[in-house]
C-alpha positions in Angstrom: 96.7 66.7 90.9 94.8 69.9 91.1 94.3 72.5 93.8 90.8 73.8 94.4 90.8 77.5 95.2 87.6 79.2 96.3 87.1 82.9 97.0 83.8 84.8 97.1 82.1 81.8 95.4 84.6 81.7 92.6 86.3 78.3 91.9 89.6 78.0 90.1 91.5 74.8 89.3 95.2 75.2 89.2 97.8 72.5 88.6 100.3 71.9 91.4 102.9 69.4 92.3 101.9 66.8 94.8 104.3 67.4 97.7 103.4 70.4 99.9 107.0 71.6 100.1 107.4 71.4 96.3 104.2 73.4 95.9 105.5 76.1 98.1 108.8 76.1 96.2 106.9 76.4 92.9 105.0 79.4 94.1 108.2 81.0 95.4 109.9 80.4 92.1 107.1 81.8 90.1 106.8 84.9 92.3 110.5 85.5 92.2 110.8 85.1 88.4 107.8 87.4 87.6 110.1 90.4 87.7 112.8 88.7 85.6 111.1 87.1 82.6 110.1 88.9 79.4 106.5 90.2 78.8 106.0 87.5 76.0 106.3 84.6 78.4 103.0 83.1 79.4 102.0 82.0 82.9 102.0 78.4 81.7 105.6 78.7 80.4 106.7 80.3 83.6 105.1 77.5 85.6 106.7 74.9 83.4 110.2 76.5 83.8 109.8 76.6 87.6 108.5 73.0 87.8 111.7 71.9 86.0 113.9 73.8 88.4 112.0 72.5 91.4 112.1 68.9 90.3 115.7 69.1 89.3 116.6 70.6 92.7 118.2 73.7 91.1 115.9 76.2 92.6 116.7 77.4 96.1 114.2 79.3 98.3 115.8 82.4 99.6 115.1 82.9 103.3 114.8 86.6 104.0 113.1 88.6 106.7 110.3 90.8 105.4 107.8 93.3 107.0 104.1 92.7 107.4 103.2 94.9 104.4 105.6 93.0 102.2 104.1 89.7 103.3 100.7 90.9 102.4 101.9 92.0 98.9 103.8 88.7 98.5 100.5 86.8 99.0 98.8 89.1 96.5 101.6 88.3 94.0 101.0 84.6 94.4 97.3 85.0 93.6 98.1 87.1 90.5 99.6 83.9 89.1 96.2 82.1 89.3 93.7 83.2 86.6 90.2 84.4 87.5 91.2 85.2 91.0 89.5 87.9 93.1 91.5 89.2 96.0 90.7 91.1 99.2 91.4 94.9 98.9 90.5 96.7 102.0 89.2 94.9 105.2 86.1 92.7 104.7 84.0 92.6 107.8 80.6 92.4 109.4 79.6 94.3 112.5 76.7 92.6 114.1 76.0 95.6 116.3 77.3 99.2 115.8 76.1 101.8 118.3 76.2 105.5 117.6 75.9 107.4 120.9 74.8 110.7 119.1 72.2 109.0 116.9 71.7 109.3 113.1 69.9 112.2 111.4 66.5 111.1 110.1 65.6 114.4 108.5 66.9 113.6 104.9 64.8 110.4 104.8 61.7 112.2 106.1 62.2 114.9 103.4 62.9 112.4 100.6 59.9 110.1 101.4 57.5 112.8 102.8 56.9 111.0 106.1 57.6 112.3 109.6 57.2 108.8 111.0 60.6 107.7 109.8 63.0 107.2 112.7 66.5 105.7 112.5 67.9 103.5 115.3 71.1 104.3 117.0 72.2 100.6 116.7 72.5 98.9 113.4 74.5 96.3 111.5 77.3 97.4 109.2 79.5 95.5 106.7 82.1 96.1 104.1 83.0 94.0 101.0 86.1 95.0 99.2 87.7 93.1 96.3 90.3 93.8 93.7 91.5 92.1 90.5 94.8 92.5 88.5 94.2 94.1 85.1 97.8 94.4 83.8 100.8 92.7 85.5 104.5 93.7 85.1 103.8 96.5 82.7 107.1 98.0 81.6 108.7 95.4 84.0 107.8 97.5 87.0 104.1 98.5 87.1 100.9 96.6 88.0 97.5 97.9 87.2 94.5 97.0 89.4 90.8 97.6 89.6 88.8 97.4 92.8 85.3 97.7 94.2 84.3 98.5 97.8 80.8 98.3 99.1 80.0 99.6 102.6 76.5 99.1 103.9 74.7 100.5 106.9 71.7 98.2 107.7 69.0 99.1 110.2 68.6 95.4 111.1 67.0 96.0 114.4 64.6 98.7 113.3 61.4 96.7 112.7 59.2 99.8 112.7 60.4 100.8 109.3 60.9 97.2 107.9 64.7 97.0 108.6 66.0 99.0 105.6 69.5 99.7 104.5 70.0 103.3 105.7 72.9 103.9 103.5 75.1 102.0 101.0 78.3 103.4 99.6 79.8 102.2 96.3 83.4 102.9 95.5 85.0 101.6 92.3 88.6 102.6 91.7 91.5 102.1 89.3 95.2 102.5 90.1 98.8 101.7 89.0 101.3 100.5 91.6 105.0 99.9 91.8 107.5 98.8 94.4 110.4 101.3 94.8 111.9 99.7 98.0 113.4 103.0 99.0 114.8 103.3 102.5 114.0 106.2 104.9 115.1 106.3 108.5 114.9 102.6 108.9 111.5 102.3 107.0 111.1 100.7 103.6 108.8 102.3 101.0 107.3 99.0 99.8 104.5 100.2 97.5 103.3 103.4 95.8 99.9 103.9 94.1 98.5 106.4 91.7 94.8 106.1 91.0 91.3 107.5 90.4 88.4 106.9 92.7 84.6 107.4 92.5 82.4 107.2 95.6 78.6 107.6 95.8 75.6 106.3 97.6 73.5 105.6 94.4 70.6 107.7 95.6 68.6 110.5 94.1 67.0 113.7 95.3 68.0 115.1 98.7 69.8 111.8 99.6 72.2 111.9 96.7 75.9 112.1 97.5 79.0 111.5 95.3 82.5 112.7 94.5 85.5 111.8 92.3 89.1 111.9 93.4 92.7 111.5 92.1 94.9 110.0 94.8 98.3 108.7 95.6 99.3 106.2 98.3 102.7 105.8 99.8 103.2 102.6 102.0 106.1 102.2 104.4 107.0 99.3 106.7 109.4 98.3 109.4 109.0 94.9 110.9 105.5 94.4 112.2 104.6 98.1 111.8 103.3 99.7 108.5 101.7 103.0 107.7 100.4 104.7 104.6 100.1 108.4 103.5 97.2 109.0 101.1 96.7 112.5 99.7 93.9 113.1 97.2 92.5 115.9 95.0 88.8 116.2 94.4 87.9 116.5 90.7 85.6 119.6 90.3 82.0 119.3 89.4 79.4 121.6 87.9 77.9 123.6 90.8 74.4 122.7 89.6 75.2 119.0 89.7 77.2 118.9 93.0 75.1 117.4 95.8 77.9 118.0 98.4 80.0 121.0 97.5 81.6 121.3 100.9 82.6 117.6 101.3 86.3 118.4 101.5 85.6 120.7 104.5 84.8 117.4 106.3 86.9 114.8 104.6 89.9 117.0 103.8 92.5 116.2 101.2 94.0 113.0 102.5 94.4 110.6 105.4 97.0 108.7 107.4 96.7 105.1 108.4 98.9 102.9 110.5 98.7 99.2 111.4 100.6 96.9 113.7 100.6 93.1 113.8 101.2 91.2 117.0 101.0 87.4 116.5 97.5 87.1 114.9 96.2 90.4 116.2 96.1 93.4 113.9 95.6 96.9 115.4 95.0 99.9 113.1 94.4 103.6 113.4 93.2 106.2 110.8 93.3 110.0 111.0 91.7 112.2 108.5 91.3 116.0 108.2 92.2 116.7 111.9 95.2 119.0 111.4 93.6 120.5 108.3 90.4 121.4 110.1 92.0 122.4 113.3 90.6 119.3 115.0 87.0 120.6 114.5 85.8 118.5 111.5 88.1 115.5 111.3 87.8 111.8 112.1 89.6 109.0 113.8 89.0 105.3 113.3 90.5 102.5 115.5 90.2 98.8 114.7 91.3 95.5 116.2 91.0 92.1 114.7 91.8 89.1 116.8 91.8 85.3 116.4 88.8 83.2 117.3 90.4 80.2 119.1 92.2 78.2 116.4 89.6 78.8 113.6 91.6 80.1 110.6 88.9 81.5 108.4 87.4 84.3 110.6 88.6 86.7 113.2 86.8 88.8 115.8 86.6 92.5 114.9 86.1 95.7 116.9 85.8 99.1 115.2 85.5 102.5 116.8 84.9 105.7 114.8 84.6 109.3 116.0 84.2 112.3 113.7 82.8 113.2 110.3 82.6 111.3 107.0 81.7 107.8 108.3 79.4 107.5 105.3 78.4 109.6 102.3 75.0 110.5 103.7 76.5 111.5 107.1 79.7 113.2 105.7 78.8 116.5 107.6 77.2 114.8 110.7 79.3 113.9 113.7 79.3 110.2 114.5 80.6 108.5 117.7 80.3 104.7 117.0 81.6 101.5 118.3 80.8 98.1 116.8 81.8 94.4 117.2 81.6 91.5 114.7 83.8 89.3 112.5 86.5 90.0 109.9 87.3 88.0 106.8 90.4 90.0 105.9 92.3 92.9 107.4 94.9 95.5 106.4 97.8 93.1 107.1 
């Protein structure tokens, strides 16, 4: 019997055992043994070994309590075992309506296209698509290497006067190595640490062009239903003649803090960036809440509030005060 797995239009056929409980045991066994087997063992060999243990009744599932971040990483680890799998990275969502009470600056578009008639609406649709893939798994028995791509788009869906254009689209590919130290600090567990490189740009030219490159580290801690991450970064220097946004770190700083809490099927998160560093003059705060839509398992309701600088590349030095509502496909936890 085969399991049909579909994600972002990608279909993967994976052999599984027929009984649901045996299938779960098989996944648990493969996930547990990933850190124990040699690098020369193939996924097929690992699956066969676990199938033998499950059928023989010699594999026992270890019941242990884990935090919400560990549960998210455990699910990722299961998907790593399935070839050609694309996984969620950051939240994937669609805001049907996002209202910015201070309005968006139309001047760069007027300058770029030579038209004073261009006006941007205060309300638009916004969405984010964020995916990742494993590139190297269990390198040196401890390290996994991932690649990811995040697309965030700002769509003037309700602006019929200018043909409903995409006001801004931000592209963000990144590459990182991660490991699981499981260090304990004051009751918190350091579940994952990342070290990576990140490029972000809006793919534009002329006066609309924005981009930067960063080296970053991420330290993730959890305790029960609460998790938080510390993410410092260093901007890679550019030639002054090619730098479209030389003061971007004045507004986005050199790192951010993010925390998330899961209560039943609700996830609450908060992000703070560049507030202490700028003396609370050029920072940003983002709040989000995802919540169940009745008993429907594939989508959740989503509310997002943002106040500050750096919501998008084109607006990195413009203050935004926005609230939006829509749906979420995946969240931080």
